[in-house]
Gaussian input, Z-matrix of N, CA and C with variables (Angstrom, degrees):
# hf/3-21g

backbone

0 1
 N
 C     1     B1
 C     2     B2     1     A1
 N     3     B3     2     A2     1     D1
 C     4     B4     3     A3     2     D2
 C     5     B5     4     A4     3     D3
 N     6     B6     5     A5     4     D4
 C     7     B7     6     A6     5     D5
 C     8     B8     7     A7     6     D6
 N     9     B9     8     A8     7     D7
 C    10    B10     9     A9     8     D8
 C    11    B11    10    A10     9     D9
 N    12    B12    11    A11    10    D10
 C    13    B13    12    A12    11    D11
 C    14    B14    13    A13    12    D12
 N    15    B15    14    A14    13    D13
 C    16    B16    15    A15    14    D14
 C    17    B17    16    A16    15    D15
 N    18    B18    17    A17    16    D16
 C    19    B19    18    A18    17    D17
 C    20    B20    19    A19    18    D18
 N    21    B21    20    A20    19    D19
 C    22    B22    21    A21    20    D20
 C    23    B23    22    A22    21    D21
 N    24    B24    23    A23    22    D22
 C    25    B25    24    A24    23    D23
 C    26    B26    25    A25    24    D24
 N    27    B27    26    A26    25    D25
 C    28    B28    27    A27    26    D26
 C    29    B29    28    A28    27    D27
 N    30    B30    29    A29    28    D28
 C    31    B31    30    A30    29    D29
 C    32    B32    31    A31    30    D30
 N    33    B33    32    A32    31    D31
 C    34    B34    33    A33    32    D32
 C    35    B35    34    A34    33    D33
 N    36    B36    35    A35    34    D34
 C    37    B37    36    A36    35    D35
 C    38    B38    37    A37    36    D36
 N    39    B39    38    A38    37    D37
 C    40    B40    39    A39    38    D38
 C    41    B41    40    A40    39    D39
 N    42    B42    41    A41    40    D40
 C    43    B43    42    A42    41    D41
 C    44    B44    43    A43    42    D42
 N    45    B45    44    A44    43    D43
 C    46    B46    45    A45    44    D44
 C    47    B47    46    A46    45    D45
 N    48    B48    47    A47    46    D46
 C    49    B49    48    A48    47    D47
 C    50    B50    49    A49    48    D48
 N    51    B51    50    A50    49    D49
 C    52    B52    51    A51    50    D50
 C    53    B53    52    A52    51    D51
 N    54    B54    53    A53    52    D52
 C    55    B55    54    A54    53    D53
 C    56    B56    55    A55    54    D54
 N    57    B57    56    A56    55    D55
 C    58    B58    57    A57    56    D56
 C    59    B59    58    A58    57    D57
 N    60    B60    59    A59    58    D58
 C    61    B61    60    A60    59    D59
 C    62    B62    61    A61    60    D60
 N    63    B63    62    A62    61    D61
 C    64    B64    63    A63    62    D62
 C    65    B65    64    A64    63    D63
 N    66    B66    65    A65    64    D64
 C    67    B67    66    A66    65    D65
 C    68    B68    67    A67    66    D66
 N    69    B69    68    A68    67    D67
 C    70    B70    69    A69    68    D68
 C    71    B71    70    A70    69    D69
 N    72    B72    71    A71    70    D70
 C    73    B73    72    A72    71    D71
 C    74    B74    73    A73    72    D72
 N    75    B75    74    A74    73    D73
 C    76    B76    75    A75    74    D74
 C    77    B77    76    A76    75    D75
 N    78    B78    77    A77    76    D76
 C    79    B79    78    A78    77    D77
 C    80    B80    79    A79    78    D78
 N    81    B81    80    A80    79    D79
 C    82    B82    81    A81    80    D80
 C    83    B83    82    A82    81    D81
 N    84    B84    83    A83    82    D82
 C    85    B85    84    A84    83    D83
 C    86    B86    85    A85    84    D84
 N    87    B87    86    A86    85    D85
 C    88    B88    87    A87    86    D86
 C    89    B89    88    A88    87    D87
 N    90    B90    89    A89    88    D88
 C    91    B91    90    A90    89    D89
 C    92    B92    91    A91    90    D90
 N    93    B93    92    A92    91    D91
 C    94    B94    93    A93    92    D92
 C    95    B95    94    A94    93    D93
 N    96    B96    95    A95    94    D94
 C    97    B97    96    A96    95    D95
 C    98    B98    97    A97    96    D96
 N    99    B99    98    A98    97    D97
 C   100   B100    99    A99    98    D98
 C   101   B101   100   A100    99    D99
 N   102   B102   101   A101   100   D100
 C   103   B103   102   A102   101   D101
 C   104   B104   103   A103   102   D102
 N   105   B105   104   A104   103   D103
 C   106   B106   105   A105   104   D104
 C   107   B107   106   A106   105   D105
 N   108   B108   107   A107   106   D106
 C   109   B109   108   A108   107   D107
 C   110   B110   109   A109   108   D108
 N   111   B111   110   A110   109   D109
 C   112   B112   111   A111   110   D110
 C   113   B113   112   A112   111   D111
 N   114   B114   113   A113   112   D112
 C   115   B115   114   A114   113   D113
 C   116   B116   115   A115   114   D114
 N   117   B117   116   A116   115   D115
 C   118   B118   117   A117   116   D116
 C   119   B119   118   A118   117   D117
 N   120   B120   119   A119   118   D118
 C   121   B121   120   A120   119   D119
 C   122   B122   121   A121   120   D120
 N   123   B123   122   A122   121   D121
 C   124   B124   123   A123   122   D122
 C   125   B125   124   A124   123   D123
 N   126   B126   125   A125   124   D124
 C   127   B127   126   A126   125   D125
 C   128   B128   127   A127   126   D126
 N   129   B129   128   A128   127   D127
 C   130   B130   129   A129   128   D128
 C   131   B131   130   A130   129   D129
 N   132   B132   131   A131   130   D130
 C   133   B133   132   A132   131   D131
 C   134   B134   133   A133   132   D132
 N   135   B135   134   A134   133   D133
 C   136   B136   135   A135   134   D134
 C   137   B137   136   A136   135   D135
 N   138   B138   137   A137   136   D136
 C   139   B139   138   A138   137   D137
 C   140   B140   139   A139   138   D138
 N   141   B141   140   A140   139   D139
 C   142   B142   141   A141   140   D140
 C   143   B143   142   A142   141   D141
 N   144   B144   143   A143   142   D142
 C   145   B145   144   A144   143   D143
 C   146   B146   145   A145   144   D144
 N   147   B147   146   A146   145   D145
 C   148   B148   147   A147   146   D146
 C   149   B149   148   A148   147   D147
 N   150   B150   149   A149   148   D148
 C   151   B151   150   A150   149   D149
 C   152   B152   151   A151   150   D150
 N   153   B153   152   A152   151   D151
 C   154   B154   153   A153   152   D152
 C   155   B155   154   A154   153   D153
 N   156   B156   155   A155   154   D154
 C   157   B157   156   A156   155   D155
 C   158   B158   157   A157   156   D156
 N   159   B159   158   A158   157   D157
 C   160   B160   159   A159   158   D158
 C   161   B161   160   A160   159   D159
 N   162   B162   161   A161   160   D160
 C   163   B163   162   A162   161   D161
 C   164   B164   163   A163   162   D162
 N   165   B165   164   A164   163   D163
 C   166   B166   165   A165   164   D164
 C   167   B167   166   A166   165   D165
 N   168   B168   167   A167   166   D166
 C   169   B169   168   A168   167   D167
 C   170   B170   169   A169   168   D168
 N   171   B171   170   A170   169   D169
 C   172   B172   171   A171   170   D170
 C   173   B173   172   A172   171   D171
 N   174   B174   173   A173   172   D172
 C   175   B175   174   A174   173   D173
 C   176   B176   175   A175   174   D174
 N   177   B177   176   A176   175   D175
 C   178   B178   177   A177   176   D176
 C   179   B179   178   A178   177   D177
 N   180   B180   179   A179   178   D178
 C   181   B181   180   A180   179   D179
 C   182   B182   181   A181   180   D180
 N   183   B183   182   A182   181   D181
 C   184   B184   183   A183   182   D182
 C   185   B185   184   A184   183   D183
 N   186   B186   185   A185   184   D184
 C   187   B187   186   A186   185   D185
 C   188   B188   187   A187   186   D186
 N   189   B189   188   A188   187   D187
 C   190   B190   189   A189   188   D188
 C   191   B191   190   A190   189   D189
 N   192   B192   191   A191   190   D190
 C   193   B193   192   A192   191   D191
 C   194   B194   193   A193   192   D192
 N   195   B195   194   A194   193   D193
 C   196   B196   195   A195   194   D194
 C   197   B197   196   A196   195   D195
 N   198   B198   197   A197   196   D196
 C   199   B199   198   A198   197   D197
 C   200   B200   199   A199   198   D198
 N   201   B201   200   A200   199   D199
 C   202   B202   201   A201   200   D200
 C   203   B203   202   A202   201   D201
 N   204   B204   203   A203   202   D202
 C   205   B205   204   A204   203   D203
 C   206   B206   205   A205   204   D204
 N   207   B207   206   A206   205   D205
 C   208   B208   207   A207   206   D206
 C   209   B209   208   A208   207   D207
 N   210   B210   209   A209   208   D208
 C   211   B211   210   A210   209   D209
 C   212   B212   211   A211   210   D210
 N   213   B213   212   A212   211   D211
 C   214   B214   213   A213   212   D212
 C   215   B215   214   A214   213   D213
 N   216   B216   215   A215   214   D214
 C   217   B217   216   A216   215   D215
 C   218   B218   217   A217   216   D216
 N   219   B219   218   A218   217   D217
 C   220   B220   219   A219   218   D218
 C   221   B221   220   A220   219   D219
 N   222   B222   221   A221   220   D220
 C   223   B223   222   A222   221   D221
 C   224   B224   223   A223   222   D222
 N   225   B225   224   A224   223   D223
 C   226   B226   225   A225   224   D224
 C   227   B227   226   A226   225   D225
 N   228   B228   227   A227   226   D226
 C   229   B229   228   A228   227   D227
 C   230   B230   229   A229   228   D228
 N   231   B231   230   A230   229   D229
 C   232   B232   231   A231   230   D230
 C   233   B233   232   A232   231   D231
 N   234   B234   233   A233   232   D232
 C   235   B235   234   A234   233   D233
 C   236   B236   235   A235   234   D234
 N   237   B237   236   A236   235   D235
 C   238   B238   237   A237   236   D236
 C   239   B239   238   A238   237   D237
 N   240   B240   239   A239   238   D238
 C   241   B241   240   A240   239   D239
 C   242   B242   241   A241   240   D240
 N   243   B243   242   A242   241   D241
 C   244   B244   243   A243   242   D242
 C   245   B245   244   A244   243   D243
 N   246   B246   245   A245   244   D244
 C   247   B247   246   A246   245   D245
 C   248   B248   247   A247   246   D246
 N   249   B249   248   A248   247   D247
 C   250   B250   249   A249   248   D248
 C   251   B251   250   A250   249   D249
 N   252   B252   251   A251   250   D250
 C   253   B253   252   A252   251   D251
 C   254   B254   253   A253   252   D252
 N   255   B255   254   A254   253   D253
 C   256   B256   255   A255   254   D254
 C   257   B257   256   A256   255   D255
 N   258   B258   257   A257   256   D256
 C   259   B259   258   A258   257   D257
 C   260   B260   259   A259   258   D258
 N   261   B261   260   A260   259   D259
 C   262   B262   261   A261   260   D260
 C   263   B263   262   A262   261   D261
 N   264   B264   263   A263   262   D262
 C   265   B265   264   A264   263   D263
 C   266   B266   265   A265   264   D264
 N   267   B267   266   A266   265   D265
 C   268   B268   267   A267   266   D266
 C   269   B269   268   A268   267   D267
 N   270   B270   269   A269   268   D268
 C   271   B271   270   A270   269   D269
 C   272   B272   271   A271   270   D270
 N   273   B273   272   A272   271   D271
 C   274   B274   273   A273   272   D272
 C   275   B275   274   A274   273   D273
 N   276   B276   275   A275   274   D274
 C   277   B277   276   A276   275   D275
 C   278   B278   277   A277   276   D276
 N   279   B279   278   A278   277   D277
 C   280   B280   279   A279   278   D278
 C   281   B281   280   A280   279   D279
 N   282   B282   281   A281   280   D280
 C   283   B283   282   A282   281   D281
 C   284   B284   283   A283   282   D282
 N   285   B285   284   A284   283   D283
 C   286   B286   285   A285   284   D284
 C   287   B287   286   A286   285   D285
 N   288   B288   287   A287   286   D286
 C   289   B289   288   A288   287   D287
 C   290   B290   289   A289   288   D288
 N   291   B291   290   A290   289   D289
 C   292   B292   291   A291   290   D290
 C   293   B293   292   A292   291   D291
 N   294   B294   293   A293   292   D292
 C   295   B295   294   A294   293   D293
 C   296   B296   295   A295   294   D294
 N   297   B297   296   A296   295   D295
 C   298   B298   297   A297   296   D296
 C   299   B299   298   A298   297   D297
 N   300   B300   299   A299   298   D298
 C   301   B301   300   A300   299   D299
 C   302   B302   301   A301   300   D300
 N   303   B303   302   A302   301   D301
 C   304   B304   303   A303   302   D302
 C   305   B305   304   A304   303   D303
 N   306   B306   305   A305   304   D304
 C   307   B307   306   A306   305   D305
 C   308   B308   307   A307   306   D306
 N   309   B309   308   A308   307   D307
 C   310   B310   309   A309   308   D308
 C   311   B311   310   A310   309   D309
 N   312   B312   311   A311   310   D310
 C   313   B313   312   A312   311   D311
 C   314   B314   313   A313   312   D312
 N   315   B315   314   A314   313   D313
 C   316   B316   315   A315   314   D314
 C   317   B317   316   A316   315   D315
 N   318   B318   317   A317   316   D316
 C   319   B319   318   A318   317   D317
 C   320   B320   319   A319   318   D318
 N   321   B321   320   A320   319   D319
 C   322   B322   321   A321   320   D320
 C   323   B323   322   A322   321   D321
 N   324   B324   323   A323   322   D322
 C   325   B325   324   A324   323   D323
 C   326   B326   325   A325   324   D324
 N   327   B327   326   A326   325   D325
 C   328   B328   327   A327   326   D326
 C   329   B329   328   A328   327   D327
 N   330   B330   329   A329   328   D328
 C   331   B331   330   A330   329   D329
 C   332   B332   331   A331   330   D330
 N   333   B333   332   A332   331   D331
 C   334   B334   333   A333   332   D332
 C   335   B335   334   A334   333   D333

   B1=1.4473
   B2=1.5308
   B3=1.2923
   B4=1.4634
   B5=1.5237
   B6=1.3126
   B7=1.4566
   B8=1.5204
   B9=1.2912
   B10=1.4623
   B11=1.5237
   B12=1.3065
   B13=1.4666
   B14=1.5160
   B15=1.3251
   B16=1.4576
   B17=1.5246
   B18=1.3271
   B19=1.4584
   B20=1.5199
   B21=1.3215
   B22=1.4619
   B23=1.5180
   B24=1.3292
   B25=1.4565
   B26=1.5276
   B27=1.3367
   B28=1.4657
   B29=1.5266
   B30=1.3170
   B31=1.4661
   B32=1.5285
   B33=1.3336
   B34=1.4738
   B35=1.5220
   B36=1.3087
   B37=1.4729
   B38=1.5283
   B39=1.3354
   B40=1.4612
   B41=1.5254
   B42=1.3244
   B43=1.4540
   B44=1.5126
   B45=1.3174
   B46=1.4565
   B47=1.5248
   B48=1.3172
   B49=1.4688
   B50=1.5237
   B51=1.3275
   B52=1.4614
   B53=1.5315
   B54=1.3151
   B55=1.4674
   B56=1.5297
   B57=1.3352
   B58=1.4685
   B59=1.5298
   B60=1.3390
   B61=1.4534
   B62=1.5174
   B63=1.3229
   B64=1.4631
   B65=1.5296
   B66=1.3157
   B67=1.4681
   B68=1.5245
   B69=1.3320
   B70=1.4652
   B71=1.5261
   B72=1.3211
   B73=1.4606
   B74=1.5282
   B75=1.3216
   B76=1.4657
   B77=1.5318
   B78=1.3286
   B79=1.4649
   B80=1.5166
   B81=1.3022
   B82=1.4602
   B83=1.5294
   B84=1.3372
   B85=1.4703
   B86=1.5224
   B87=1.3197
   B88=1.4671
   B89=1.5282
   B90=1.3368
   B91=1.4670
   B92=1.5275
   B93=1.3058
   B94=1.4675
   B95=1.5213
   B96=1.2808
   B97=1.4606
   B98=1.5289
   B99=1.3371
   B100=1.4708
   B101=1.5174
   B102=1.3063
   B103=1.4612
   B104=1.5308
   B105=1.3060
   B106=1.4604
   B107=1.5236
   B108=1.3160
   B109=1.4635
   B110=1.5255
   B111=1.3127
   B112=1.4617
   B113=1.5373
   B114=1.3466
   B115=1.4645
   B116=1.5230
   B117=1.3358
   B118=1.4635
   B119=1.5271
   B120=1.3312
   B121=1.4605
   B122=1.5254
   B123=1.3209
   B124=1.4662
   B125=1.5280
   B126=1.3287
   B127=1.4726
   B128=1.5261
   B129=1.3164
   B130=1.4734
   B131=1.5167
   B132=1.3180
   B133=1.4609
   B134=1.5327
   B135=1.3264
   B136=1.4580
   B137=1.5185
   B138=1.3059
   B139=1.4687
   B140=1.5283
   B141=1.3202
   B142=1.4685
   B143=1.5254
   B144=1.3399
   B145=1.4627
   B146=1.5183
   B147=1.3222
   B148=1.4642
   B149=1.5132
   B150=1.3248
   B151=1.4568
   B152=1.5235
   B153=1.3238
   B154=1.4627
   B155=1.5325
   B156=1.3344
   B157=1.4652
   B158=1.5278
   B159=1.3322
   B160=1.4679
   B161=1.5264
   B162=1.2996
   B163=1.4690
   B164=1.5313
   B165=1.3039
   B166=1.4610
   B167=1.5170
   B168=1.3150
   B169=1.4657
   B170=1.5267
   B171=1.2973
   B172=1.4599
   B173=1.5197
   B174=1.3100
   B175=1.4593
   B176=1.5262
   B177=1.3276
   B178=1.4650
   B179=1.5286
   B180=1.3285
   B181=1.4683
   B182=1.5287
   B183=1.3086
   B184=1.4648
   B185=1.5287
   B186=1.3387
   B187=1.4626
   B188=1.5220
   B189=1.3471
   B190=1.4616
   B191=1.5188
   B192=1.3321
   B193=1.4630
   B194=1.5192
   B195=1.3217
   B196=1.4595
   B197=1.5289
   B198=1.3242
   B199=1.4623
   B200=1.5281
   B201=1.3024
   B202=1.4653
   B203=1.5180
   B204=1.3314
   B205=1.4695
   B206=1.5243
   B207=1.3134
   B208=1.4561
   B209=1.5199
   B210=1.3141
   B211=1.4660
   B212=1.5209
   B213=1.3246
   B214=1.4647
   B215=1.5218
   B216=1.3139
   B217=1.4605
   B218=1.5196
   B219=1.3317
   B220=1.4586
   B221=1.5302
   B222=1.3121
   B223=1.4585
   B224=1.5322
   B225=1.3322
   B226=1.4721
   B227=1.5327
   B228=1.3137
   B229=1.4678
   B230=1.5254
   B231=1.3231
   B232=1.4649
   B233=1.5322
   B234=1.3355
   B235=1.4700
   B236=1.5280
   B237=1.2992
   B238=1.4638
   B239=1.5275
   B240=1.3237
   B241=1.4623
   B242=1.5310
   B243=1.3108
   B244=1.4636
   B245=1.5345
   B246=1.3029
   B247=1.4671
   B248=1.5295
   B249=1.3262
   B250=1.4589
   B251=1.5254
   B252=1.3303
   B253=1.4565
   B254=1.5302
   B255=1.3243
   B256=1.4620
   B257=1.5198
   B258=1.3398
   B259=1.4645
   B260=1.5210
   B261=1.3223
   B262=1.4655
   B263=1.5172
   B264=1.3253
   B265=1.4607
   B266=1.5250
   B267=1.3160
   B268=1.4676
   B269=1.5270
   B270=1.3217
   B271=1.4685
   B272=1.5309
   B273=1.3186
   B274=1.4556
   B275=1.5125
   B276=1.3283
   B277=1.4623
   B278=1.5260
   B279=1.3281
   B280=1.4677
   B281=1.5305
   B282=1.3302
   B283=1.4665
   B284=1.5284
   B285=1.3118
   B286=1.4592
   B287=1.5191
   B288=1.3399
   B289=1.4597
   B290=1.5193
   B291=1.3271
   B292=1.4587
   B293=1.5248
   B294=1.3234
   B295=1.4667
   B296=1.5235
   B297=1.3101
   B298=1.4611
   B299=1.5237
   B300=1.3230
   B301=1.4617
   B302=1.5301
   B303=1.3153
   B304=1.4637
   B305=1.5257
   B306=1.2967
   B307=1.4670
   B308=1.5248
   B309=1.3310
   B310=1.4618
   B311=1.5228
   B312=1.3240
   B313=1.4562
   B314=1.5256
   B315=1.3183
   B316=1.4584
   B317=1.5277
   B318=1.3183
   B319=1.4571
   B320=1.5171
   B321=1.3215
   B322=1.4580
   B323=1.5099
   B324=1.3283
   B325=1.4643
   B326=1.5121
   B327=1.3058
   B328=1.4615
   B329=1.5134
   B330=1.2979
   B331=1.4473
   B332=1.5067
   B333=1.2953
   B334=1.4597
   B335=1.5091
   A1=109.16
   A2=117.06
   A3=121.86
   A4=108.91
   A5=116.01
   A6=121.38
   A7=109.45
   A8=115.03
   A9=120.99
   A10=108.76
   A11=117.68
   A12=122.49
   A13=108.98
   A14=115.71
   A15=119.50
   A16=109.49
   A17=114.72
   A18=119.07
   A19=110.55
   A20=116.56
   A21=123.43
   A22=107.99
   A23=117.03
   A24=121.97
   A25=107.53
   A26=117.61
   A27=120.18
   A28=113.47
   A29=117.29
   A30=120.00
   A31=110.82
   A32=116.41
   A33=121.28
   A34=112.66
   A35=116.28
   A36=122.72
   A37=110.17
   A38=114.33
   A39=119.68
   A40=110.94
   A41=114.70
   A42=122.42
   A43=107.49
   A44=116.51
   A45=123.18
   A46=108.98
   A47=116.05
   A48=120.71
   A49=110.01
   A50=117.15
   A51=118.24
   A52=108.86
   A53=114.06
   A54=122.90
   A55=112.26
   A56=115.32
   A57=120.88
   A58=112.24
   A59=117.60
   A60=120.52
   A61=113.40
   A62=117.99
   A63=122.00
   A64=111.75
   A65=116.12
   A66=120.61
   A67=111.30
   A68=116.56
   A69=120.63
   A70=109.02
   A71=115.37
   A72=121.02
   A73=107.95
   A74=119.14
   A75=120.92
   A76=112.33
   A77=116.01
   A78=121.48
   A79=111.86
   A80=116.12
   A81=122.42
   A82=112.95
   A83=117.75
   A84=119.32
   A85=112.42
   A86=116.28
   A87=120.34
   A88=111.23
   A89=116.08
   A90=121.24
   A91=110.81
   A92=114.57
   A93=121.33
   A94=109.01
   A95=120.50
   A96=127.41
   A97=113.72
   A98=117.82
   A99=119.88
   A100=113.29
   A101=116.68
   A102=120.87
   A103=112.01
   A104=117.03
   A105=120.51
   A106=114.04
   A107=117.13
   A108=120.32
   A109=113.50
   A110=117.05
   A111=120.81
   A112=111.90
   A113=114.36
   A114=121.27
   A115=112.00
   A116=116.84
   A117=121.45
   A118=108.03
   A119=116.42
   A120=121.51
   A121=107.83
   A122=115.45
   A123=121.47
   A124=108.62
   A125=115.78
   A126=122.56
   A127=111.33
   A128=117.38
   A129=120.99
   A130=111.48
   A131=115.05
   A132=123.81
   A133=113.09
   A134=115.50
   A135=121.68
   A136=108.54
   A137=117.35
   A138=122.88
   A139=110.45
   A140=117.35
   A141=122.36
   A142=109.65
   A143=115.81
   A144=121.74
   A145=113.09
   A146=117.12
   A147=120.59
   A148=111.14
   A149=114.60
   A150=121.94
   A151=107.85
   A152=118.13
   A153=119.36
   A154=109.91
   A155=118.08
   A156=119.85
   A157=112.78
   A158=116.89
   A159=121.28
   A160=112.10
   A161=117.16
   A162=121.76
   A163=112.05
   A164=117.59
   A165=121.70
   A166=114.66
   A167=117.46
   A168=120.55
   A169=112.10
   A170=117.79
   A171=120.98
   A172=113.72
   A173=117.31
   A174=122.00
   A175=110.54
   A176=117.67
   A177=120.35
   A178=114.88
   A179=118.71
   A180=121.93
   A181=112.96
   A182=117.95
   A183=121.52
   A184=112.12
   A185=115.26
   A186=122.26
   A187=112.41
   A188=116.87
   A189=121.29
   A190=109.69
   A191=115.19
   A192=121.76
   A193=108.27
   A194=115.90
   A195=123.40
   A196=108.22
   A197=116.37
   A198=122.04
   A199=112.81
   A200=118.03
   A201=122.27
   A202=111.78
   A203=115.00
   A204=123.19
   A205=113.02
   A206=115.97
   A207=122.49
   A208=107.56
   A209=117.98
   A210=122.11
   A211=111.04
   A212=116.46
   A213=121.41
   A214=110.86
   A215=115.38
   A216=121.66
   A217=111.87
   A218=116.43
   A219=120.16
   A220=109.33
   A221=114.53
   A222=122.64
   A223=105.62
   A224=118.14
   A225=119.30
   A226=112.15
   A227=115.91
   A228=122.57
   A229=111.49
   A230=116.51
   A231=119.90
   A232=113.26
   A233=119.06
   A234=119.84
   A235=109.45
   A236=116.65
   A237=121.60
   A238=112.15
   A239=117.55
   A240=121.65
   A241=112.27
   A242=117.74
   A243=121.90
   A244=107.26
   A245=115.62
   A246=122.22
   A247=114.54
   A248=118.45
   A249=120.80
   A250=113.02
   A251=116.89
   A252=121.32
   A253=110.97
   A254=115.70
   A255=122.45
   A256=112.47
   A257=116.57
   A258=121.51
   A259=108.31
   A260=115.76
   A261=121.84
   A262=108.43
   A263=115.90
   A264=121.50
   A265=108.21
   A266=117.06
   A267=121.55
   A268=111.33
   A269=117.14
   A270=120.24
   A271=110.10
   A272=116.23
   A273=120.94
   A274=113.87
   A275=117.52
   A276=123.33
   A277=108.55
   A278=118.33
   A279=120.18
   A280=111.41
   A281=116.43
   A282=121.78
   A283=111.78
   A284=114.96
   A285=121.54
   A286=111.07
   A287=115.98
   A288=119.91
   A289=110.00
   A290=113.46
   A291=121.74
   A292=107.97
   A293=118.05
   A294=119.36
   A295=110.44
   A296=116.42
   A297=120.50
   A298=110.99
   A299=117.24
   A300=120.87
   A301=112.89
   A302=117.97
   A303=120.60
   A304=111.39
   A305=116.71
   A306=120.13
   A307=112.03
   A308=117.87
   A309=121.41
   A310=112.74
   A311=117.80
   A312=120.74
   A313=110.77
   A314=116.01
   A315=121.64
   A316=109.73
   A317=115.77
   A318=121.76
   A319=108.30
   A320=115.82
   A321=118.02
   A322=112.85
   A323=118.60
   A324=121.79
   A325=108.10
   A326=116.02
   A327=120.52
   A328=107.26
   A329=116.59
   A330=121.10
   A331=109.12
   A332=114.39
   A333=121.49
   A334=107.82
   D1=133.34
   D2=178.38
   D3=-88.13
   D4=123.51
   D5=-179.93
   D6=-88.96
   D7=156.56
   D8=173.08
   D9=-69.11
   D10=163.11
   D11=175.12
   D12=-102.63
   D13=140.39
   D14=177.40
   D15=-68.07
   D16=156.07
   D17=-174.75
   D18=-147.24
   D19=130.47
   D20=174.22
   D21=-98.66
   D22=128.23
   D23=177.61
   D24=-113.00
   D25=101.87
   D26=-176.71
   D27=-65.58
   D28=-27.15
   D29=179.74
   D30=-68.51
   D31=-46.79
   D32=179.10
   D33=-86.64
   D34=-10.39
   D35=-175.22
   D36=56.68
   D37=43.20
   D38=-178.14
   D39=-121.69
   D40=146.22
   D41=177.02
   D42=-115.79
   D43=114.25
   D44=-175.42
   D45=-107.12
   D46=112.50
   D47=178.33
   D48=-139.35
   D49=36.29
   D50=179.39
   D51=-76.42
   D52=141.29
   D53=178.14
   D54=54.99
   D55=47.29
   D56=179.75
   D57=-107.54
   D58=6.39
   D59=179.14
   D60=72.36
   D61=24.68
   D62=-177.29
   D63=-77.24
   D64=142.04
   D65=174.57
   D66=-109.00
   D67=-5.92
   D68=176.77
   D69=-152.06
   D70=168.21
   D71=177.13
   D72=-63.31
   D73=129.87
   D74=-179.30
   D75=-62.24
   D76=135.53
   D77=178.48
   D78=-55.51
   D79=-33.98
   D80=-177.16
   D81=-53.06
   D82=-37.01
   D83=-179.07
   D84=-95.22
   D85=1.87
   D86=176.03
   D87=-95.56
   D88=-10.00
   D89=-176.39
   D90=-115.23
   D91=166.21
   D92=172.96
   D93=-68.57
   D94=151.39
   D95=-1.38
   D96=-87.69
   D97=-12.86
   D98=-175.11
   D99=-61.38
   D100=-35.21
   D101=-175.63
   D102=-52.41
   D103=-39.79
   D104=-178.23
   D105=-95.07
   D106=-3.20
   D107=-178.57
   D108=-105.34
   D109=-32.47
   D110=-171.01
   D111=-64.10
   D112=133.46
   D113=178.12
   D114=-114.01
   D115=-23.63
   D116=-179.76
   D117=-133.97
   D118=127.55
   D119=176.24
   D120=-124.69
   D121=123.26
   D122=179.21
   D123=-116.61
   D124=106.51
   D125=-179.97
   D126=-119.32
   D127=25.84
   D128=-179.79
   D129=-61.89
   D130=155.69
   D131=172.16
   D132=56.61
   D133=49.30
   D134=174.37
   D135=-122.63
   D136=-160.21
   D137=-178.45
   D138=-123.52
   D139=28.78
   D140=-175.07
   D141=-71.24
   D142=126.20
   D143=-178.76
   D144=-101.60
   D145=-30.22
   D146=-175.19
   D147=-134.47
   D148=148.34
   D149=172.91
   D150=-109.47
   D151=151.08
   D152=177.53
   D153=-60.25
   D154=137.36
   D155=-179.54
   D156=-61.33
   D157=-25.44
   D158=-179.13
   D159=-96.24
   D160=28.55
   D161=-176.10
   D162=-54.02
   D163=-31.60
   D164=-178.13
   D165=-67.62
   D166=-16.94
   D167=179.07
   D168=-108.75
   D169=-4.06
   D170=-175.52
   D171=-74.45
   D172=-44.07
   D173=-171.04
   D174=-125.85
   D175=83.59
   D176=-174.67
   D177=-64.25
   D178=-21.84
   D179=-178.71
   D180=-100.29
   D181=4.45
   D182=-173.17
   D183=-64.98
   D184=126.91
   D185=177.33
   D186=-108.66
   D187=-32.50
   D188=-177.19
   D189=-133.78
   D190=133.28
   D191=178.02
   D192=-132.05
   D193=113.87
   D194=-176.76
   D195=-108.62
   D196=109.39
   D197=-177.64
   D198=-124.50
   D199=15.06
   D200=-177.30
   D201=-58.54
   D202=150.46
   D203=172.11
   D204=57.64
   D205=49.72
   D206=171.38
   D207=-116.56
   D208=-152.35
   D209=179.17
   D210=-124.06
   D211=31.36
   D212=-177.75
   D213=-69.76
   D214=133.67
   D215=176.44
   D216=-100.65
   D217=-23.34
   D218=178.39
   D219=-152.62
   D220=161.27
   D221=175.57
   D222=-114.58
   D223=125.36
   D224=-178.98
   D225=-60.60
   D226=145.31
   D227=178.51
   D228=-55.39
   D229=-33.07
   D230=-175.84
   D231=-67.06
   D232=-10.18
   D233=175.86
   D234=-58.69
   D235=-26.04
   D236=-179.92
   D237=-71.82
   D238=-9.33
   D239=176.87
   D240=-88.11
   D241=-1.51
   D242=177.08
   D243=-80.29
   D244=86.67
   D245=-169.93
   D246=-64.91
   D247=-25.31
   D248=-178.94
   D249=-96.28
   D250=1.32
   D251=-176.87
   D252=-64.59
   D253=125.73
   D254=179.64
   D255=-115.29
   D256=-27.34
   D257=-175.84
   D258=-132.28
   D259=128.88
   D260=177.26
   D261=-137.37
   D262=118.40
   D263=177.23
   D264=-115.98
   D265=119.08
   D266=176.93
   D267=-131.89
   D268=11.80
   D269=-179.42
   D270=-65.02
   D271=156.87
   D272=178.49
   D273=78.48
   D274=17.75
   D275=175.21
   D276=-113.12
   D277=150.13
   D278=177.52
   D279=-80.27
   D280=57.89
   D281=-175.69
   D282=-64.21
   D283=132.61
   D284=176.31
   D285=-98.87
   D286=-27.36
   D287=178.95
   D288=-157.92
   D289=156.28
   D290=176.14
   D291=-125.05
   D292=153.74
   D293=176.76
   D294=-62.48
   D295=135.81
   D296=179.83
   D297=-61.17
   D298=-34.83
   D299=-177.07
   D300=-79.94
   D301=1.87
   D302=178.75
   D303=-58.10
   D304=-33.63
   D305=-179.80
   D306=-70.42
   D307=-15.06
   D308=178.77
   D309=-80.11
   D310=-16.97
   D311=-179.37
   D312=-67.62
   D313=145.14
   D314=177.90
   D315=-89.22
   D316=56.52
   D317=-178.46
   D318=-87.70
   D319=134.18
   D320=179.22
   D321=-92.69
   D322=-13.84
   D323=172.95
   D324=-141.40
   D325=120.57
   D326=179.37
   D327=-139.24
   D328=123.47
   D329=177.38
   D330=-120.03
   D331=109.78
   D332=-178.25
   D333=-120.81

């Protein structure tokens, strides 16, 4: 099966990697300069099992995080430190637990 290629759009400040056959978060968005620029990350329809425990400090400008249809079992507590996060999609994952403080986030769209 041919997977899609991930794509960084500097104009929209978005990283599109849905259905790319990924098993982990791409290094490209964990490093400078993207780490501090990215506002939208779309990782839907991959095979990602784990998120970095320090996810809340990785992307200070992040507004939207799309993680639907992966293999995530949990969401790290530090996701609640993403102060600009407005949209979080984690549906379609075999989640065993969610951070208790997730309900404290001022997210206007959350699909769990």
